[in-house]
Biopython code that builds the backbone (N, CA, C, O; Angstrom):
import numpy as np
from Bio.PDB.StructureBuilder import StructureBuilder

atoms = [
    (1, "MET", "N", (38.508, -110.561, 32.602)),
    (1, "MET", "CA", (37.333, -110.650, 31.603)),
    (1, "MET", "C", (37.307, -112.012, 30.976)),
    (1, "MET", "O", (38.299, -112.336, 30.323)),
    (2, "PRO", "N", (36.260, -112.893, 31.089)),
    (2, "PRO", "CA", (36.148, -113.963, 30.438)),
    (2, "PRO", "C", (36.023, -114.086, 29.027)),
    (2, "PRO", "O", (35.014, -114.671, 28.633)),
    (3, "ASN", "N", (36.778, -113.688, 28.231)),
    (3, "ASN", "CA", (36.756, -113.768, 26.780)),
    (3, "ASN", "C", (38.023, -114.395, 26.233)),
    (3, "ASN", "O", (38.883, -114.836, 26.995)),
    (4, "GLN", "N", (38.149, -114.438, 24.829)),
    (4, "GLN", "CA", (39.326, -115.262, 24.240)),
    (4, "GLN", "C", (40.562, -114.529, 24.643)),
    (4, "GLN", "O", (41.533, -115.240, 24.904)),
    (5, "LYS", "N", (40.713, -113.144, 24.749)),
    (5, "LYS", "CA", (41.929, -112.554, 25.046)),
    (5, "LYS", "C", (42.110, -112.310, 26.482)),
    (5, "LYS", "O", (43.208, -111.916, 26.875)),
    (6, "GLY", "N", (41.055, -112.522, 27.385)),
    (6, "GLY", "CA", (41.234, -112.392, 28.768)),
    (6, "GLY", "C", (41.471, -111.062, 29.216)),
    (6, "GLY", "O", (42.004, -110.870, 30.309)),
    (7, "VAL", "N", (41.118, -110.106, 28.454)),
    (7, "VAL", "CA", (41.247, -108.609, 28.823)),
    (7, "VAL", "C", (39.970, -108.048, 28.569)),
    (7, "VAL", "O", (39.309, -108.407, 27.595)),
    (8, "GLY", "N", (39.552, -107.139, 29.426)),
    (8, "GLY", "CA", (38.331, -106.387, 29.261)),
    (8, "GLY", "C", (38.229, -105.362, 30.357)),
    (8, "GLY", "O", (38.907, -105.542, 31.368)),
    (9, "TYR", "N", (37.498, -104.367, 30.266)),
    (9, "TYR", "CA", (37.387, -103.279, 31.414)),
    (9, "TYR", "C", (36.101, -102.852, 31.509)),
    (9, "TYR", "O", (35.448, -102.641, 30.487)),
    (10, "VAL", "N", (35.588, -102.674, 32.736)),
    (10, "VAL", "CA", (34.247, -102.063, 32.971)),
    (10, "VAL", "C", (34.295, -100.533, 32.803)),
    (10, "VAL", "O", (35.305, -99.898, 33.106)),
    (11, "ASP", "N", (33.327, -100.030, 32.377)),
    (11, "ASP", "CA", (33.318, -98.527, 32.082)),
    (11, "ASP", "C", (33.533, -97.740, 33.364)),
    (11, "ASP", "O", (34.384, -96.857, 33.481)),
    (12, "TYR", "N", (32.569, -98.189, 34.456)),
    (12, "TYR", "CA", (32.687, -97.406, 35.686)),
    (12, "TYR", "C", (32.421, -98.432, 36.703)),
    (12, "TYR", "O", (31.637, -99.371, 36.562)),
    (13, "VAL", "N", (33.243, -98.141, 37.892)),
    (13, "VAL", "CA", (33.163, -98.797, 39.171)),
    (13, "VAL", "C", (32.932, -97.998, 40.350)),
    (13, "VAL", "O", (33.764, -97.132, 40.622)),
    (14, "LEU", "N", (31.960, -98.155, 41.065)),
    (14, "LEU", "CA", (31.805, -97.215, 42.438)),
    (14, "LEU", "C", (32.333, -98.216, 43.512)),
    (14, "LEU", "O", (31.806, -99.298, 43.768)),
    (15, "TRP", "N", (33.396, -97.725, 44.076)),
    (15, "TRP", "CA", (34.143, -98.497, 45.148)),
    (15, "TRP", "C", (33.635, -98.048, 46.622)),
    (15, "TRP", "O", (33.349, -96.881, 46.889)),
    (16, "ARG", "N", (33.570, -98.994, 47.437)),
    (16, "ARG", "CA", (33.383, -98.691, 48.820)),
    (16, "ARG", "C", (34.689, -98.221, 49.484)),
    (16, "ARG", "O", (35.763, -98.384, 48.905)),
    (17, "ASP", "N", (34.609, -97.643, 50.688)),
    (17, "ASP", "CA", (35.674, -97.173, 51.349)),
    (17, "ASP", "C", (36.748, -98.314, 51.687)),
    (17, "ASP", "O", (37.944, -98.081, 51.864)),
    (18, "ASP", "N", (36.218, -99.442, 51.746)),
    (18, "ASP", "CA", (37.027, -100.691, 52.068)),
    (18, "ASP", "C", (37.550, -101.413, 50.922)),
    (18, "ASP", "O", (38.017, -102.547, 51.034)),
    (19, "GLY", "N", (37.474, -100.703, 49.680)),
    (19, "GLY", "CA", (38.043, -101.223, 48.365)),
    (19, "GLY", "C", (37.260, -102.268, 47.679)),
    (19, "GLY", "O", (37.772, -102.836, 46.715)),
    (20, "LYS", "N", (36.071, -102.582, 48.075)),
    (20, "LYS", "CA", (35.276, -103.460, 47.535)),
    (20, "LYS", "C", (34.268, -102.832, 46.530)),
    (20, "LYS", "O", (33.875, -101.679, 46.705)),
    (21, "PRO", "N", (33.862, -103.557, 45.517)),
    (21, "PRO", "CA", (32.913, -102.922, 44.372)),
    (21, "PRO", "C", (31.495, -102.876, 44.948)),
    (21, "PRO", "O", (30.857, -103.829, 45.395)),
    (22, "LEU", "N", (31.116, -101.585, 44.856)),
    (22, "LEU", "CA", (29.563, -101.435, 45.293)),
    (22, "LEU", "C", (28.557, -101.297, 44.159)),
    (22, "LEU", "O", (27.347, -101.468, 44.306)),
    (23, "GLY", "N", (29.182, -100.960, 42.962)),
    (23, "GLY", "CA", (28.239, -100.811, 41.787)),
    (23, "GLY", "C", (29.128, -100.716, 40.483)),
    (23, "GLY", "O", (30.293, -100.322, 40.546)),
    (24, "LEU", "N", (28.498, -101.110, 39.244)),
    (24, "LEU", "CA", (29.182, -100.826, 38.164)),
    (24, "LEU", "C", (28.376, -100.434, 36.944)),
    (24, "LEU", "O", (27.228, -100.871, 36.855)),
    (25, "VAL", "N", (28.842, -99.688, 36.040)),
    (25, "VAL", "CA", (28.102, -99.147, 35.013)),
    (25, "VAL", "C", (28.571, -99.644, 33.743)),
    (25, "VAL", "O", (29.780, -99.527, 33.540)),
    (26, "GLU", "N", (27.902, -100.145, 32.897)),
    (26, "GLU", "CA", (28.170, -100.555, 31.413)),
    (26, "GLU", "C", (27.485, -99.692, 30.638)),
    (26, "GLU", "O", (26.262, -99.828, 30.592)),
    (27, "ALA", "N", (28.161, -98.571, 29.830)),
    (27, "ALA", "CA", (27.880, -97.658, 28.988)),
    (27, "ALA", "C", (27.949, -98.067, 27.550)),
    (27, "ALA", "O", (28.987, -98.572, 27.123)),
    (28, "LYS", "N", (26.906, -97.882, 26.770)),
    (28, "LYS", "CA", (26.900, -98.206, 25.192)),
    (28, "LYS", "C", (26.557, -96.798, 24.594)),
    (28, "LYS", "O", (26.044, -95.850, 25.188)),
    (29, "ARG", "N", (26.973, -96.876, 23.230)),
    (29, "ARG", "CA", (26.428, -95.629, 22.456)),
    (29, "ARG", "C", (25.182, -95.547, 22.361)),
    (29, "ARG", "O", (24.535, -96.591, 22.448)),
    (30, "THR", "N", (24.587, -94.441, 22.183)),
    (30, "THR", "CA", (23.122, -94.014, 22.132)),
    (30, "THR", "C", (22.443, -94.763, 21.123)),
    (30, "THR", "O", (21.254, -95.015, 21.319)),
    (31, "ARG", "N", (22.998, -95.164, 20.073)),
    (31, "ARG", "CA", (22.246, -95.854, 19.043)),
    (31, "ARG", "C", (22.352, -97.561, 19.115)),
    (31, "ARG", "O", (21.919, -98.299, 18.230)),
    (32, "ARG", "N", (22.884, -97.925, 20.107)),
    (32, "ARG", "CA", (23.007, -99.354, 20.629)),
    (32, "ARG", "C", (21.932, -99.658, 21.617)),
    (32, "ARG", "O", (21.613, -98.846, 22.486)),
    (33, "ASP", "N", (21.358, -100.859, 21.482)),
    (33, "ASP", "CA", (20.244, -101.484, 22.319)),
    (33, "ASP", "C", (21.053, -101.678, 23.840)),
    (33, "ASP", "O", (22.157, -102.215, 23.939)),
    (34, "THR", "N", (20.456, -101.258, 24.717)),
    (34, "THR", "CA", (20.944, -101.346, 26.287)),
    (34, "THR", "C", (21.259, -102.821, 26.503)),
    (34, "THR", "O", (22.230, -103.110, 27.204)),
    (35, "ARG", "N", (20.400, -103.916, 25.872)),
    (35, "ARG", "CA", (20.550, -105.231, 26.332)),
    (35, "ARG", "C", (21.859, -105.713, 25.785)),
    (35, "ARG", "O", (22.361, -106.721, 26.282)),
    (36, "VAL", "N", (22.490, -105.046, 24.749)),
    (36, "VAL", "CA", (23.892, -105.577, 24.428)),
    (36, "VAL", "C", (24.790, -105.393, 25.580)),
    (36, "VAL", "O", (25.712, -106.192, 25.742)),
    (37, "GLY", "N", (24.605, -104.409, 26.401)),
    (37, "GLY", "CA", (25.681, -104.098, 27.490)),
    (37, "GLY", "C", (25.205, -104.955, 28.785)),
    (37, "GLY", "O", (25.887, -104.985, 29.809)),
    (38, "GLN", "N", (23.921, -105.678, 28.643)),
    (38, "GLN", "CA", (23.403, -106.319, 29.758)),
    (38, "GLN", "C", (24.475, -107.627, 30.195)),
    (38, "GLN", "O", (24.962, -107.809, 31.311)),
    (39, "GLN", "N", (24.644, -108.325, 29.167)),
    (39, "GLN", "CA", (25.437, -109.648, 29.331)),
    (39, "GLN", "C", (26.961, -109.196, 29.648)),
    (39, "GLN", "O", (27.636, -109.714, 30.539)),
    (40, "GLN", "N", (27.386, -108.213, 28.838)),
    (40, "GLN", "CA", (28.758, -107.861, 29.292)),
    (40, "GLN", "C", (28.934, -107.502, 30.656)),
    (40, "GLN", "O", (29.920, -107.888, 31.284)),
    (41, "ALA", "N", (27.841, -106.625, 31.275)),
    (41, "ALA", "CA", (27.900, -106.178, 32.660)),
    (41, "ALA", "C", (27.845, -107.185, 33.524)),
    (41, "ALA", "O", (28.563, -107.179, 34.525)),
    (42, "LYS", "N", (26.969, -108.207, 33.250)),
    (42, "LYS", "CA", (26.960, -109.393, 34.029)),
    (42, "LYS", "C", (28.382, -110.198, 34.282)),
    (42, "LYS", "O", (28.752, -110.558, 35.400)),
    (43, "LEU", "N", (29.015, -110.390, 33.229)),
    (43, "LEU", "CA", (30.331, -110.962, 33.064)),
    (43, "LEU", "C", (31.437, -110.099, 34.046)),
    (43, "LEU", "O", (32.213, -110.631, 34.840)),
    (44, "TYR", "N", (31.323, -108.779, 33.814)),
    (44, "TYR", "CA", (32.300, -108.087, 34.669)),
    (44, "TYR", "C", (31.879, -108.138, 36.291)),
    (44, "TYR", "O", (32.708, -108.158, 37.201)),
    (45, "ALA", "N", (30.541, -108.153, 36.456)),
    (45, "ALA", "CA", (30.183, -108.305, 37.868)),
    (45, "ALA", "C", (30.409, -109.635, 38.509)),
    (45, "ALA", "O", (30.490, -109.745, 39.733)),
    (46, "ASP", "N", (30.524, -110.767, 37.591)),
    (46, "ASP", "CA", (30.849, -112.160, 37.914)),
    (46, "ASP", "C", (32.372, -112.050, 38.322)),
    (46, "ASP", "O", (32.796, -112.597, 39.340)),
    (47, "CYS", "N", (33.105, -111.370, 37.539)),
    (47, "CYS", "CA", (34.648, -111.276, 37.681)),
    (47, "CYS", "C", (34.863, -110.559, 38.980)),
    (47, "CYS", "O", (35.570, -111.130, 39.811)),
    (48, "LEU", "N", (34.312, -109.297, 39.293)),
    (48, "LEU", "CA", (34.307, -108.681, 40.492)),
    (48, "LEU", "C", (34.003, -109.525, 41.651)),
    (48, "LEU", "O", (34.741, -109.525, 42.636)),
    (49, "ASP", "N", (33.086, -110.149, 41.583)),
    (49, "ASP", "CA", (32.708, -110.973, 42.617)),
    (49, "ASP", "C", (33.542, -112.051, 43.066)),
    (49, "ASP", "O", (33.680, -112.341, 44.255)),
    (50, "ARG", "N", (34.134, -112.683, 42.045)),
    (50, "ARG", "CA", (35.215, -113.614, 42.310)),
    (50, "ARG", "C", (36.387, -113.035, 42.970)),
    (50, "ARG", "O", (37.009, -113.595, 43.873)),
    (51, "GLN", "N", (36.665, -111.852, 42.462)),
    (51, "GLN", "CA", (38.151, -111.282, 42.892)),
    (51, "GLN", "C", (37.837, -110.597, 44.307)),
    (51, "GLN", "O", (38.718, -110.660, 45.164)),
    (52, "PHE", "N", (36.640, -109.951, 44.597)),
    (52, "PHE", "CA", (36.558, -109.326, 45.799)),
    (52, "PHE", "C", (35.786, -109.799, 46.770)),
    (52, "PHE", "O", (35.807, -109.335, 47.910)),
    (53, "GLY", "N", (34.922, -110.914, 46.341)),
    (53, "GLY", "CA", (34.002, -111.558, 47.439)),
    (53, "GLY", "C", (32.651, -110.762, 47.613)),
    (53, "GLY", "O", (31.795, -111.156, 48.405)),
    (54, "GLN", "N", (32.497, -109.694, 46.892)),
    (54, "GLN", "CA", (31.255, -109.030, 46.722)),
    (54, "GLN", "C", (30.850, -108.719, 45.383)),
    (54, "GLN", "O", (31.624, -108.310, 44.517)),
    (55, "ARG", "N", (29.566, -108.929, 45.219)),
    (55, "ARG", "CA", (28.866, -108.721, 43.890)),
    (55, "ARG", "C", (28.272, -107.334, 43.924)),
    (55, "ARG", "O", (27.524, -106.967, 44.831)),
    (56, "PRO", "N", (28.656, -106.520, 42.831)),
    (56, "PRO", "CA", (28.199, -105.113, 42.661)),
    (56, "PRO", "C", (26.988, -105.108, 42.252)),
    (56, "PRO", "O", (26.576, -106.112, 41.672)),
    (57, "LEU", "N", (26.196, -104.078, 42.434)),
    (57, "LEU", "CA", (24.816, -103.708, 41.602)),
    (57, "LEU", "C", (25.259, -103.348, 40.225)),
    (57, "LEU", "O", (26.302, -102.735, 39.999)),
    (58, "ILE", "N", (24.377, -103.776, 39.266)),
    (58, "ILE", "CA", (24.802, -103.732, 37.833)),
    (58, "ILE", "C", (23.824, -102.671, 37.261)),
    (58, "ILE", "O", (22.603, -102.788, 37.355)),
    (59, "PHE", "N", (24.494, -101.554, 36.619)),
    (59, "PHE", "CA", (23.664, -100.622, 35.859)),
    (59, "PHE", "C", (24.191, -100.831, 34.538)),
    (59, "PHE", "O", (25.349, -101.199, 34.338)),
    (60, "TYR", "N", (23.189, -100.553, 33.464)),
    (60, "TYR", "CA", (23.779, -100.291, 31.943)),
    (60, "TYR", "C", (22.800, -99.361, 31.380)),
    (60, "TYR", "O", (21.636, -99.304, 31.775)),
    (61, "SER", "N", (23.366, -98.521, 30.308)),
    (61, "SER", "CA", (22.717, -97.476, 29.722)),
    (61, "SER", "C", (23.323, -97.248, 28.316)),
    (61, "SER", "O", (24.480, -97.502, 27.982)),
    (62, "ASN", "N", (22.351, -96.731, 27.562)),
    (62, "ASN", "CA", (22.915, -95.996, 26.203)),
    (62, "ASN", "C", (22.689, -94.716, 26.170)),
    (62, "ASN", "O", (22.764, -94.156, 25.076)),
    (63, "GLY", "N", (22.388, -94.015, 27.253)),
    (63, "GLY", "CA", (22.193, -92.533, 27.485)),
    (63, "GLY", "C", (20.690, -92.250, 27.535)),
    (63, "GLY", "O", (20.252, -91.250, 28.105)),
    (64, "TYR", "N", (19.882, -93.179, 26.909)),
    (64, "TYR", "CA", (18.543, -92.820, 26.924)),
    (64, "TYR", "C", (17.771, -93.932, 27.630)),
    (64, "TYR", "O", (16.871, -93.579, 28.392)),
    (65, "GLU", "N", (17.998, -95.143, 27.478)),
    (65, "GLU", "CA", (17.489, -96.212, 28.352)),
    (65, "GLU", "C", (18.472, -96.924, 29.455)),
    (65, "GLU", "O", (19.681, -97.091, 29.294)),
    (66, "HIS", "N", (17.771, -97.280, 30.519)),
    (66, "HIS", "CA", (18.749, -97.633, 31.587)),
    (66, "HIS", "C", (18.157, -98.858, 32.153)),
    (66, "HIS", "O", (18.715, -99.441, 33.083)),
]
sb = StructureBuilder()
sb.init_structure("model")
sb.init_model(0)
sb.init_chain("A")
sb.init_seg("    ")
for serial, (resi, resn, name, xyz) in enumerate(atoms, 1):
    if name == "N":
        sb.init_residue(resn, " ", resi, " ")
    sb.init_atom(name, np.array(xyz, "f"), 0.0, 1.0, " ", f" {name:<3s}", serial, name[0])
structure = sb.get_structure()
């Protein structure tokens, strides 16, 4: 994860049978705006793309908005 600590974890990743990422989900609390997770999810997707050579589909939600 490209941040000051270099540590970050995606909430959920859907993996293909060959071990490559197919999709990722960034989940936020219900009272948070979904757009808060949008940039974070993009950064996770960028990292997975660099690591595995395949960009996953991005989903983000607060439980109400997707």
